C-alpha positions as CSV (number, residue, x, y, z in Angstrom):
1,M,11.7,-8.5,3.0
2,N,14.4,-9.0,5.6
3,A,12.4,-6.9,8.1
4,H,12.6,-7.0,11.9
5,V,9.8,-6.0,14.3
6,L,10.7,-4.2,17.5
7,N,7.9,-4.0,20.0
8,L,9.0,-0.7,21.6
9,K,7.3,2.3,23.0
10,A,7.7,5.1,20.5
11,L,7.4,8.6,22.0
12,K,8.4,11.2,19.5
13,I,9.6,11.8,16.0
14,Q,12.4,14.4,15.7
15,S,13.5,16.0,12.4
16,R,17.2,17.0,12.0
17,D,16.1,20.1,10.1
18,D,13.7,21.3,12.9
19,L,16.3,21.1,15.7
20,S,18.2,24.2,16.8
21,P,22.0,24.3,17.0
22,Q,21.7,24.3,20.8
23,E,19.5,21.2,20.7
24,L,21.9,19.4,18.3
25,A,24.8,20.3,20.5
26,A,23.1,18.9,23.5
27,Q,22.4,15.6,21.9
28,Q,24.4,15.2,18.7
29,W,22.9,13.8,15.5
30,E,24.9,10.5,15.2
31,Y,24.0,9.6,11.6
32,P,24.2,12.7,9.3
33,D,22.5,11.0,6.4
34,A,19.4,10.1,8.5
35,K,16.7,12.7,8.3
36,Y,14.7,11.6,11.3
37,R,15.2,10.0,14.7
38,V,12.5,8.4,16.8
39,I,12.7,8.5,20.5
40,V,11.8,5.0,21.9
41,V,11.9,3.3,25.3
42,C,14.2,0.3,25.3
43,D,15.1,-1.5,28.6
44,S,13.5,1.4,30.5
45,K,15.9,3.9,28.8
46,Y,15.2,6.5,26.1
47,K,17.1,5.6,22.9
48,Y,17.1,6.9,19.3
49,L,16.3,5.1,16.1
50,Y,17.7,7.0,13.1
51,T,16.1,6.6,9.6
52,S,15.3,8.6,6.5
53,S,11.9,7.0,5.9
54,I,8.9,6.6,8.2
55,A,5.6,4.9,7.4
56,L,2.9,5.6,10.0
57,C,-0.1,3.4,10.5
58,T,-1.3,4.6,13.9
59,G,-4.7,5.0,15.4
60,P,-5.7,7.7,17.9
61,G,-3.9,7.9,21.2
62,A,-4.9,6.9,24.8
63,A,-8.5,7.0,26.0
64,K,-9.8,10.4,27.3
65,K,-10.0,10.3,31.0
66,L,-12.5,11.7,33.5
67,T,-11.6,15.1,34.9
68,E,-10.4,15.7,38.5
69,E,-13.7,17.4,39.1
70,Q,-15.6,14.3,38.0
71,L,-13.4,11.8,39.8
72,A,-10.0,12.4,41.6
73,S,-7.2,10.5,39.7
74,D,-6.0,8.6,42.7
75,I,-9.5,7.3,43.4
76,A,-9.9,6.5,39.7
77,A,-6.7,4.5,39.7
78,S,-8.0,2.5,42.7
79,L,-11.4,1.8,41.0
80,M,-9.6,0.7,37.8
81,K,-7.6,-1.9,39.8
82,K,-10.9,-3.2,41.2
83,N,-12.4,-3.3,37.7
84,Q,-15.1,-0.9,38.7
85,L,-14.0,1.9,36.4
86,I,-13.2,0.8,32.8
87,Y,-12.0,2.9,30.0
88,G,-13.5,1.3,26.9
89,Q,-10.9,2.5,24.4
90,D,-8.2,0.8,26.5
91,N,-10.0,-2.3,27.5
92,G,-12.7,-3.3,25.0
93,D,-12.9,-6.9,26.2
94,A,-13.3,-6.2,29.9
95,D,-14.9,-8.6,32.4
96,F,-18.3,-7.2,33.2
97,K,-20.3,-8.1,36.4
98,G,-23.4,-6.8,37.9
99,D,-25.2,-3.6,36.8
100,V,-23.1,-1.7,34.3
101,V,-23.5,1.9,33.1
102,F,-21.9,2.9,29.8
103,Y,-20.9,6.6,29.3
104,G,-20.2,7.6,25.7
105,G,-22.6,7.2,22.7
106,G,-20.1,6.0,20.2
107,A,-19.4,2.6,18.5
108,R,-17.0,1.4,21.3
109,S,-19.8,1.6,23.9
110,A,-22.2,0.0,21.4
111,A,-20.0,-2.9,20.7
112,M,-19.5,-3.7,24.4
113,I,-23.2,-3.3,25.1
114,L,-24.0,-5.8,22.3
115,D,-21.7,-8.3,24.0
116,I,-23.9,-8.1,27.1
117,A,-27.2,-7.9,25.2
118,L,-26.4,-11.0,23.1
119,G,-25.4,-13.1,26.1
120,A,-21.6,-13.1,25.6
121,K,-21.2,-11.5,29.1
122,K,-23.7,-13.5,31.1
123,S,-22.9,-12.1,34.6
124,A,-23.6,-8.5,33.6
125,A,-26.6,-6.3,32.8
126,V,-26.7,-2.9,31.1
127,K,-28.2,-0.5,33.7
128,Y,-27.9,2.5,31.4
129,W,-26.3,3.8,28.2
130,V,-25.6,7.5,28.5
131,A,-24.4,9.9,25.9
132,T,-23.8,13.7,26.2
133,G,-26.0,14.3,23.1
134,V,-28.2,12.4,20.7
135,D,-25.9,12.6,17.6
136,A,-23.9,9.4,18.3
137,F,-27.0,7.4,19.2
138,E,-28.6,8.4,15.9
139,T,-25.4,7.6,13.9
140,N,-25.2,4.1,15.4
141,K,-28.8,3.5,14.7
142,Q,-28.4,4.5,11.1
143,L,-25.3,2.5,10.4
144,N,-26.0,-0.8,12.1
145,R,-29.1,-3.0,12.3
146,M,-28.2,-4.6,15.6
147,F,-27.8,-1.2,17.3
148,H,-31.1,-0.1,15.7
149,A,-32.8,-3.1,17.1
150,L,-31.4,-2.5,20.6
151,Q,-32.6,1.1,20.6
152,E,-36.0,0.7,18.8
153,K,-37.1,-2.3,20.9
154,H,-36.0,-0.6,24.1
155,K,-33.9,-3.5,25.1
156,I,-31.7,-1.1,27.1
157,E,-32.2,2.1,28.9
158,M,-30.7,5.1,27.1
159,G,-30.3,8.6,28.4
160,I,-28.6,11.9,27.7
161,G,-26.7,13.9,30.2
162,T,-23.2,15.2,31.2
163,L,-21.4,13.4,34.0
164,E,-20.8,15.7,36.9
165,K,-19.5,13.4,39.7
166,V,-18.6,9.8,40.6
167,A,-19.0,8.9,44.2
168,I,-18.3,5.6,46.1
169,M,-21.2,4.5,48.3
170,D,-20.8,2.8,51.7
171,N,-21.8,-0.5,50.1
172,G,-19.0,-0.2,47.5
173,K,-21.3,0.7,44.6
174,L,-20.8,3.8,42.4
175,K,-23.2,6.8,42.4
176,L,-23.1,8.7,39.1
177,S,-24.5,12.3,39.1
178,F,-25.5,13.9,35.8
179,G,-26.1,17.4,34.6
180,A,-27.7,18.8,31.4
181,P,-26.8,17.3,28.0
182,S,-24.1,19.1,26.0
183,K,-26.2,18.9,22.9
184,R,-29.9,19.0,22.2
185,A,-32.3,16.6,24.1
186,A,-34.7,14.3,22.3
187,D,-37.9,12.7,23.3
188,D,-36.5,9.3,22.3
189,Y,-34.0,9.3,25.2
190,D,-34.3,10.0,28.9
191,N,-33.0,13.4,30.0
192,L,-30.8,12.7,33.0
193,T,-30.4,16.3,34.1
194,G,-30.2,16.3,37.9
195,Q,-30.5,12.5,38.2
196,E,-28.3,9.9,39.9
197,I,-27.7,6.3,38.8
198,I,-26.3,3.5,41.0
199,C,-24.1,0.8,39.4
200,D,-21.5,-1.8,40.1
201,Q,-19.3,-0.9,37.1
202,F,-18.8,2.3,35.1
203,V,-17.5,2.1,31.5
204,V,-16.2,5.3,30.0
205,S,-15.7,5.6,26.2
206,I,-15.7,9.3,25.4
207,G,-13.0,9.4,22.7
208,Q,-9.2,9.5,22.5
209,V,-6.5,12.1,22.9
210,P,-4.1,12.8,19.9
211,L,-1.3,10.3,19.7
212,Q,1.8,11.8,21.3
213,L,4.1,10.3,18.7
214,T,2.6,12.2,15.8
215,Q,2.0,15.5,17.6
216,G,3.8,18.4,15.8
217,L,3.8,16.9,12.4
218,S,2.6,19.5,9.9
219,G,2.9,20.7,6.3
220,F,1.7,17.3,4.9
221,I,-0.2,16.8,1.6
222,S,-3.2,14.6,0.9
223,V,-2.0,11.5,-1.0
224,C,-4.6,10.3,-3.5
225,D,-4.9,7.5,-6.1
226,E,-5.1,8.3,-9.8
227,D,-8.8,9.1,-9.4
228,G,-8.4,11.6,-6.6
229,I,-9.5,9.2,-3.8
230,P,-7.4,9.8,-0.6
231,I,-5.3,6.8,0.5
232,G,-3.3,8.7,3.2
233,T,-1.1,11.8,3.8
234,A,2.6,12.4,3.5
235,S,5.3,15.0,4.1
236,S,6.0,17.1,1.0
237,D,9.0,14.9,0.1
238,Y,7.2,11.7,1.0
239,S,9.8,10.8,3.6
240,I,6.9,10.3,6.1
241,I,3.8,8.6,4.8
242,A,0.7,8.1,7.0
243,F,-2.0,5.5,6.1
244,G,-4.7,3.5,7.8
245,A,-6.5,5.5,10.5
246,A,-3.7,8.1,10.6
247,G,-4.0,8.8,6.9
248,A,-7.8,8.8,6.8
249,S,-8.0,11.3,9.7
250,G,-5.7,13.7,7.8
251,L,-2.5,13.5,9.9
252,G,-0.4,16.6,9.2
253,L,-3.1,18.5,7.4
254,T,-4.7,21.7,8.5
255,G,-7.4,24.2,7.5
256,E,-9.2,23.8,4.2
257,E,-6.8,21.0,3.0
258,L,-7.8,18.9,6.0
259,Q,-11.5,19.6,5.5
260,E,-11.3,18.7,1.8
261,H,-9.3,15.5,2.6
262,L,-11.9,14.4,5.2
263,Q,-14.8,15.1,2.8
264,R,-13.2,13.0,0.0
265,V,-12.5,10.2,2.5
266,N,-16.1,10.2,3.6
267,D,-17.4,10.4,0.1
268,H,-15.5,7.3,-0.8
269,A,-16.5,5.5,2.3
270,R,-20.2,6.1,1.4
271,T,-19.7,4.0,-1.8
272,L,-18.9,0.9,0.3
273,P,-21.3,-1.7,1.7
274,F,-23.9,-0.6,4.2
275,E,-22.7,-1.2,7.8
276,A,-19.1,-1.2,6.5
277,N,-19.0,2.3,5.1
278,A,-16.8,3.9,7.8
279,A,-13.9,6.2,6.9
280,V,-11.4,3.8,8.7
281,G,-13.5,0.6,8.4
282,I,-12.2,-2.7,7.2
283,Y,-13.6,-2.3,3.7
284,R,-11.9,1.0,3.0
285,S,-8.7,-0.2,4.7
286,A,-8.6,-3.3,2.4
287,W,-8.9,-1.0,-0.6
288,T,-6.2,1.5,0.6
289,I,-3.6,-1.0,1.7
290,Q,-2.9,-2.2,-1.8
291,K,-2.8,1.4,-3.1
292,I,-0.4,2.5,-0.4
293,A,1.8,-0.6,-0.9
294,K,2.2,0.3,-4.6
295,L,3.0,3.9,-3.7
296,L,5.7,2.8,-1.2
297,Q,7.2,0.5,-3.8
298,D,7.3,3.3,-6.3
299,R,9.0,5.6,-3.8
300,G,11.6,2.9,-3.0
301,V,10.4,2.3,0.6
302,L,9.2,-1.2,-0.1
303,P,10.8,-3.7,-2.5
304,K,9.2,-4.3,-5.9
305,P,8.2,-7.9,-6.5
306,T,9.5,-9.4,-9.7
307,T,6.0,-10.7,-10.2
308,N,3.0,-8.7,-9.1
309,I,1.3,-10.9,-6.5
310,H,-1.9,-8.9,-6.9
311,D,-2.2,-10.3,-10.5
312,Y,-3.5,-13.4,-8.6
313,D,-6.0,-11.6,-6.5
314,T,-9.7,-12.2,-7.3
315,P,-11.4,-8.8,-7.7
316,D,-13.6,-7.7,-4.9
317,I,-16.9,-6.2,-6.1
318,N,-17.6,-4.7,-2.7
319,I,-14.6,-2.4,-2.6
320,M,-13.7,-1.5,-6.2
321,S,-14.1,2.2,-6.9
322,L,-16.3,3.6,-9.6
323,N,-13.5,3.9,-12.1
324,E,-12.1,0.4,-11.3
325,L,-15.6,-1.1,-11.9
326,T,-16.0,1.0,-15.1
327,S,-12.6,-0.2,-16.4
328,F,-13.4,-3.8,-15.5
329,I,-16.7,-3.6,-17.4
330,L,-15.1,-2.2,-20.4
331,N,-12.3,-4.8,-20.4
332,T,-15.0,-7.6,-20.5
333,G,-15.7,-6.6,-24.1
334,K,-19.4,-6.8,-23.4
335,V,-19.8,-3.0,-23.2
336,Q,-18.1,-0.6,-25.7
337,Q,-19.3,2.8,-24.5
338,K,-17.5,4.3,-21.4
339,D,-20.6,6.3,-20.3
340,L,-22.7,3.1,-20.3
341,A,-20.1,1.1,-18.5
342,Q,-20.0,3.9,-15.9
343,E,-23.8,3.7,-15.5
344,F,-23.5,0.0,-14.8
345,A,-20.7,0.7,-12.3
346,K,-23.0,3.2,-10.5
347,E,-25.8,0.6,-10.3
348,I,-23.4,-1.8,-8.7
349,I,-22.4,0.8,-6.1
350,N,-26.0,1.7,-5.4
351,L,-26.8,-2.0,-4.9
352,R,-23.9,-2.6,-2.4
353,T,-24.6,0.5,-0.4
354,Q,-28.3,-0.1,-0.1
355,K,-29.6,0.3,3.5
356,I,-31.0,-3.0,4.8
357,D,-34.2,-3.1,6.8
358,P,-33.3,-4.0,10.5
359,A,-35.8,-6.9,10.4
360,I,-33.9,-8.5,7.5
361,H,-31.0,-10.7,8.6
362,I,-28.8,-10.8,5.5
363,P,-25.2,-9.7,5.1
364,P,-24.6,-6.2,3.7
365,G,-23.1,-5.6,0.3
366,I,-23.1,-8.0,-2.7
367,Q,-22.8,-11.5,-1.3
368,N,-24.6,-13.5,-4.0
369,L,-23.9,-12.5,-7.5
370,E,-27.4,-13.4,-8.6
371,Q,-28.1,-9.9,-7.1
372,L,-26.6,-8.5,-10.3
373,E,-29.0,-10.2,-12.6
374,G,-31.6,-7.5,-12.1
375,I,-29.3,-4.6,-12.9
376,L,-26.8,-5.9,-15.5
377,P,-27.4,-7.5,-18.9
378,H,-27.3,-11.2,-18.6
379,D,-24.1,-11.8,-20.5
380,L,-22.3,-9.1,-18.5
381,A,-23.6,-10.5,-15.2
382,R,-22.2,-13.9,-16.3
383,V,-18.7,-12.4,-16.6
384,F,-19.0,-11.2,-13.0
385,F,-20.1,-14.6,-11.9
386,D,-17.0,-16.1,-13.4
387,K,-14.5,-13.5,-12.3
388,F,-15.5,-12.4,-8.8
389,W,-15.3,-14.1,-5.4
390,C,-18.1,-13.5,-2.9
391,T,-18.0,-14.5,0.7
392,M,-21.4,-16.2,0.7
393,D,-23.3,-18.3,-1.8
394,R,-21.9,-18.4,-5.4
395,G,-25.3,-18.3,-6.9
396,D,-27.2,-20.8,-8.9
397,D,-26.1,-24.4,-9.5
398,N,-24.7,-23.6,-12.9
399,I,-21.9,-21.6,-11.3
400,S,-20.3,-24.8,-10.0
401,A,-20.0,-26.0,-13.6
402,L,-17.8,-23.1,-14.6
403,P,-14.2,-24.2,-15.6
404,P,-11.5,-23.8,-13.0
405,R,-9.2,-20.8,-13.2
406,N,-6.0,-21.5,-14.9
407,Q,-3.9,-19.5,-12.5
408,N,-3.0,-20.8,-9.1
409,L,-2.7,-18.5,-6.1
410,R,0.8,-17.7,-5.0
411,F,1.9,-15.6,-2.1
412,F,5.1,-13.6,-1.9
413,A,7.0,-16.3,-3.8
414,N,8.6,-13.9,-6.2
415,I,9.6,-11.0,-4.1
416,S,13.2,-10.1,-5.0
417,T,15.3,-9.3,-2.0
418,E,18.0,-8.0,-4.3
419,E,15.7,-5.0,-5.0
420,T,15.2,-4.1,-1.4
421,P,16.0,-0.4,-0.9
422,D,18.2,0.6,2.0
423,S,15.8,2.2,4.4
424,S,17.5,0.9,7.5
425,A,16.8,2.2,10.9
426,L,20.1,2.8,12.7
427,V,20.1,2.3,16.5
428,S,21.8,5.0,18.6
429,I,24.7,4.2,20.9
430,Q,23.8,7.0,23.2
431,E,20.9,7.5,25.5
432,H,18.4,10.3,25.1
433,K,18.6,12.4,28.2
434,E,15.1,12.9,29.6
435,E,16.0,16.2,31.3
436,Q,17.1,17.8,28.1
437,E,13.6,17.7,26.7
438,E,10.4,17.2,28.6
439,L,8.5,14.5,26.9
440,P,4.7,14.9,27.5
441,T,3.1,11.9,29.2
442,E,-0.5,11.6,30.2
443,K,-1.0,11.4,34.0
444,G,-1.7,7.9,35.1
445,Q,-1.6,6.5,31.5
446,E,1.4,4.9,29.8
447,E,1.9,5.5,26.1
448,A,0.6,2.4,24.2
449,H,3.3,0.2,22.7
450,K,3.8,0.7,19.0
451,S,5.5,-1.8,16.7
452,I,8.5,-0.2,14.9
453,Y,9.3,-2.0,11.6
454,V,13.0,-2.0,10.9
455,R,14.7,-3.3,7.7
456,S,18.4,-4.0,8.2
457,N,20.8,-3.7,5.3
458,K,23.6,-6.1,4.5
459,A,26.2,-4.0,6.2
460,S,24.4,-3.5,9.5
461,G,22.7,-6.9,9.6
């Protein structure tokens, strides 16, 4: 694809149409045919990248920090250097030692706690897991058997309360003071109102702030596949397309459009395997990436391959949508009626989304195609045995006797560079003057590095 990767800090997207004459006069638009320019940091200087096409695949921004009232920023910076204060969203693989308190009831805290509970961090112990309300605890327990086991078997202490103050004791340990929970209390968890907890390390995972790069983007539309399932968002002319976490979270949408987009994303996520049915989880991402790639090819942003490499993919029974499964069943020739094929497709989705008892240690989803024998006619189930790849056991011994596929896997062998569209990013020769426009930066927190993908054309190299 003749693409280059620039590991630069991207700060802001500017649209030529949105700048006033005064702003354009202060910093001229060097490439009139380019619709956008991205302010980046290169060699400690602000520079521009000009382009007419932007594909965004960004997650949320920097971790939310404690307030000055909870902990003064200069003291927080000192504690971070000593590894006593850790922001989980920024440092998920931190080195834990001693008694550790986790603040924040979401999946990030849960994953780090599991590392300690399962022995991956042997020099640490979980002193307390604290959330401001019970909602996140209950969500984790519903969606993951390991979290459920941690909570139900009381392997860790869990409490609800709002952090009021962090103090440093004479012996160097931290004293955490808590007030009333922000949401309802529950008998299942300790109410920490008015209580203090002493610890060696304090891990804060209370969410993330909006990404500075994408702030101000608006007027977008929800981009859906042919069945109305959202795969991302885009500007009205598709010159900016957002996918991945950015697209799933409805970047550029507002009001009812945003709510409808999020509802459709969540509805689709709930059709995916138990423990993997998150709106921005790996299963949904795997499904959307191929869809967004085709869209970008159709819009001329990505080159079209002379041979569709996805013709060599093995279907994935755990991510195919209802209509994709229905179409596949009809194409087998074993079922002639569309409504019956759709009923079988619904049975497959019900099977793969089935909640698994916490005491049962089997992978989620459809991992052994013998699972289909009970819900599909035998001859149709055999077609699935032949066509689908599963990550675990292939089923009974007769499966190994099936004839080999007559198509070999090939990867990117037939992409035509001749059809590569000119979506070059042109590098400015002038420097963006910081004093001309105040670029918001979070105090004490550098903007995370973002990879900027640049395709050069033959003229510019």
